[in-house]
C-alpha positions as CSV (number, residue, x, y, z in Angstrom):
1,X,0.0,0.0,0.0
2,X,2.8,2.4,0.8
3,X,4.4,1.9,-2.6
4,X,1.1,2.6,-4.4
5,X,0.4,5.7,-2.3
6,X,4.0,6.9,-3.1
7,X,3.2,6.5,-6.8
8,X,0.0,8.5,-6.4
9,X,1.8,11.2,-4.4
10,X,4.5,11.4,-7.1
11,X,1.9,11.7,-9.8
12,X,0.2,14.5,-7.9
13,X,3.5,16.3,-7.5
14,X,4.2,15.9,-11.2
15,X,0.7,17.2,-12.1
16,X,1.1,20.2,-9.8
17,X,4.5,21.0,-11.4
18,X,2.7,20.9,-14.8
19,X,0.1,23.4,-13.6
20,X,-2.6,20.7,-13.5
21,X,-3.9,21.3,-10.0
22,X,-7.5,20.6,-11.0
23,X,-7.0,16.9,-11.8
24,X,-6.0,15.5,-8.3
25,X,-5.6,18.7,-6.2
26,X,-2.3,19.5,-4.5
27,X,-2.3,17.4,-1.3
28,X,-0.6,14.0,-1.0
29,X,-2.9,11.0,-1.3
30,X,-0.9,9.3,1.5
31,X,-2.1,11.9,4.1
32,X,-5.8,11.7,3.0
33,X,-7.6,9.1,5.1
34,X,-10.4,8.8,2.5
35,X,-7.9,8.1,-0.2
36,X,-5.9,5.6,1.9
37,X,-9.1,3.8,2.7
38,X,-10.1,3.7,-1.0
39,X,-6.7,2.3,-2.1
40,X,-6.8,-0.3,0.7
41,X,-10.3,-1.4,-0.5
42,X,-8.9,-1.7,-4.1
43,X,-6.2,-4.0,-2.7
44,X,-9.0,-6.2,-1.3
45,X,-10.8,-6.4,-4.6
46,X,-7.9,-6.7,-7.1
47,X,-4.7,-4.7,-7.2
48,X,-1.6,-5.5,-9.2
49,X,1.7,-3.8,-9.3
50,X,4.5,-3.6,-11.8
51,X,8.1,-3.8,-10.5
52,X,11.4,-2.8,-12.0
53,X,14.7,-3.7,-10.1
54,X,12.6,-4.5,-7.0
55,X,10.8,-1.2,-7.0
56,X,7.1,-0.7,-7.6
57,X,6.7,1.5,-10.7
58,X,3.1,1.0,-11.5
59,X,-0.3,-0.1,-10.1
60,X,-3.5,-1.3,-11.5
61,X,-6.8,-1.9,-9.7
62,X,-9.8,-3.4,-11.4
63,X,-13.3,-4.4,-10.2
64,X,-16.8,-3.0,-10.1
65,X,-17.4,0.5,-11.5
66,X,-16.8,3.4,-9.2
67,X,-20.0,4.6,-7.5
68,X,-19.9,8.1,-9.1
69,X,-20.2,6.9,-12.7
70,X,-23.2,5.7,-14.6
71,X,-23.6,1.9,-14.5
72,X,-22.7,-0.2,-17.6
73,X,-25.5,-1.8,-19.5
74,X,-23.6,-5.1,-19.8
75,X,-21.1,-7.1,-17.9
76,X,-17.8,-5.3,-17.6
77,X,-14.5,-5.0,-15.9
78,X,-13.7,-1.5,-14.6
79,X,-10.2,0.0,-14.3
80,X,-10.4,1.7,-10.9
81,X,-6.8,2.9,-10.8
82,X,-3.9,3.1,-13.1
83,X,-0.8,5.0,-12.0
84,X,2.8,4.8,-13.0
85,X,6.1,6.2,-11.7
86,X,6.6,9.5,-13.5
87,X,10.4,8.8,-13.7
88,X,9.6,5.8,-15.9
89,X,7.2,7.8,-18.2
90,X,7.2,6.4,-21.7
91,X,8.5,2.9,-20.8
92,X,5.3,1.1,-21.4
93,X,4.3,0.3,-17.8
94,X,0.8,1.7,-18.3
95,X,0.4,-0.3,-21.5
96,X,1.5,-3.5,-19.7
97,X,-0.9,-3.0,-16.9
98,X,-3.8,-2.3,-19.2
99,X,-2.9,-5.4,-21.2
100,X,-3.2,-7.3,-17.9
101,X,-6.6,-5.7,-17.3
102,X,-7.7,-6.9,-20.8
103,X,-6.4,-10.4,-20.1
104,X,-8.4,-10.4,-16.8
105,X,-11.5,-9.3,-18.5
106,X,-11.2,-11.9,-21.2
107,X,-10.6,-14.6,-18.6
108,X,-13.8,-13.6,-16.9
109,X,-15.6,-13.8,-20.3
110,X,-16.3,-10.0,-20.2
111,X,-16.4,-8.1,-23.4
112,X,-16.3,-4.6,-22.0
113,X,-13.4,-2.8,-20.3
114,X,-14.3,0.7,-18.9
115,X,-12.2,3.4,-17.2
116,X,-12.8,6.9,-16.2
117,X,-10.4,9.8,-16.0
118,X,-10.1,13.5,-15.6
119,X,-12.1,15.1,-18.4
120,X,-10.9,18.7,-18.0
121,X,-7.7,20.5,-18.8
122,X,-6.0,19.9,-22.1
123,X,-7.5,16.4,-22.5
124,X,-4.0,14.7,-22.3
125,X,-5.3,11.9,-20.2
126,X,-8.2,11.2,-22.5
127,X,-5.8,11.1,-25.4
128,X,-3.6,8.6,-23.6
129,X,-6.5,6.2,-23.2
130,X,-7.5,6.7,-26.8
131,X,-4.0,5.7,-27.8
132,X,-4.5,2.6,-25.7
133,X,-7.5,1.6,-27.8
134,X,-10.3,3.1,-25.7
135,X,-13.1,5.3,-27.1
136,X,-15.0,8.1,-25.4
137,X,-18.4,7.3,-23.9
138,X,-20.3,9.4,-21.3
139,X,-19.1,12.5,-19.6
140,X,-20.0,13.0,-15.9
141,X,-19.3,15.5,-13.1
142,X,-18.5,14.9,-9.5
143,X,-19.0,17.7,-6.9
144,X,-15.6,18.1,-5.1
145,X,-14.3,20.7,-2.7
146,X,-16.9,23.3,-3.6
147,X,-16.4,22.9,-7.4
148,X,-17.1,20.2,-10.0
149,X,-14.6,17.6,-11.2
150,X,-15.2,16.8,-14.9
151,X,-14.9,13.2,-15.7
152,X,-14.8,11.1,-18.9
153,X,-15.7,7.5,-19.3
154,X,-13.9,5.5,-21.9
155,X,-14.7,2.1,-23.1
156,X,-12.9,-0.7,-25.0
157,X,-14.6,-3.7,-26.6
158,X,-12.7,-6.9,-26.2
């Protein structure tokens, strides 16, 4: 859990340095009790990590859809978390973890893989998932800290 929270904290630091404070805020995930509880629950349901030289460099959680998104109309596997070490950006860790999610879905006999992501800013995260073979589906909004967090659901047919 500590390694996954470190990845999330590092990703938040990177986002803040890029001027993207609206995606995950500015506070570390590791000091947010709600976020720690959420990541712990992910581990109970299905959490995989990628390692390099004995170090955790990526994490993937899959399971049921998050409660803030519209439900799927067919059986699915939902990507609940995908995070990689920013120092290893471009090394294919995210692709490998998403390939694992695809394999898990196929193994379950599920033909739909869904994920949600930040739908605001310059759309870089949406484009990342599109390059991974996902297509845009519904948009949604989550009230957060006195504002609204824009979300985008993406789907992939398997």
